[in-house]
C-alpha positions in Angstrom: 1.5 2.9 16.4 -1.3 1.4 15.0 0.2 -0.3 11.4 -2.0 1.6 9.3 -3.4 5.2 10.2 -6.3 6.4 8.0 -7.3 10.0 7.9 -10.1 10.2 5.5 -9.1 8.9 2.4 -5.3 8.8 3.3 -4.2 6.0 4.8 -0.5 6.4 6.6 1.5 3.1 6.8 3.7 2.6 9.1 6.6 0.5 9.9 8.0 -2.2 8.4 5.9 -4.0 5.3 7.3 -7.9 4.6 6.0 -11.4 4.5 5.7 -11.5 8.5 2.8 -8.5 8.8 0.8 -8.8 4.9 -1.3 -10.6 7.1 -2.1 -8.1 9.2 -2.4 -5.4 6.8 -4.7 -7.5 4.6 -6.9 -7.9 8.0 -6.8 -4.2 8.3 -8.5 -3.6 5.1 -10.3 -6.6 3.7 -13.4 -4.4 5.2 -13.2 -0.9 3.6 -15.5 0.6 1.8 -13.8 1.6 -1.6 -16.8 4.8 -1.3 -13.8 6.8 -2.2 -10.6 7.0 -3.8 -7.2 7.0 -1.0 -3.6 8.1 -0.8 -1.3 5.8 0.6 1.3 7.3 2.2 4.6 5.3 3.1 6.5 7.8 4.1 7.4 6.1 8.1 7.6 2.5 6.5 10.8 1.4 7.0 12.1 -2.2 6.2 10.0 -3.5 3.0 10.1 -7.3 0.8 8.0 -7.5 -2.6 4.9 -8.4 0.1 4.5 -4.4 0.2 3.9 -4.3 -3.4 1.6 -7.4 -3.7 -0.5 -5.4 -1.1 -0.3 -2.2 -3.2 -1.7 -4.7 -6.3 -4.1 -6.2 -4.5 -5.7 -2.8 -3.2 -5.5 -1.6 -6.7 -7.8 -4.5 -7.6 -10.3 -3.9 -4.9 -10.8 -0.6 -5.6 -11.2 -0.9 -9.0 -13.9 -2.8 -8.3 -16.1 0.2 -7.1 -13.9 2.5 -10.0 -11.9 4.3 -8.0 -8.1 4.4 -7.8 -5.2 3.8 -5.5 -2.3 6.1 -5.0 0.9 6.3 -3.7 3.7 9.2 -2.3 6.4 9.3 -0.8 7.8 5.5 -1.8 10.9 4.3 0.0 14.8 3.8 -2.3 14.1 -0.2 -1.6 10.5 -0.5 -2.5 11.3 1.8 -5.8 14.7 -0.5 -6.6 11.9 -3.5 -5.8 9.5 -2.4 -8.6 12.0 -1.6 -11.0 13.2 -5.0 -11.1 9.9 -6.4 -11.5 9.0 -3.9 -14.0 6.3 -2.6 -12.0 7.0 0.7 -11.3 4.2 2.9 -13.1 1.7 0.8 -10.6 3.5 2.5 -7.8 4.6 6.4 -8.6 
């Protein structure tokens, strides 16, 4: 299973997203062309840490440069808790 399955404008994230995997996610998305806004589906995400928040913020920054948006669905409870702790829950809802 790939870390990210790209389906048109939808990114399905798979497995763990922690400090260990974060560089791999950045490599996979570094050359994304941002022709369209995207929807990130986290339904298959297992273990997370604040690295996933950082990735989402980076993808949102990249998209903004091209006047596109990044939306997130199926946010895991542990990621929602981290976002609330850091006061950034509105950025992942």
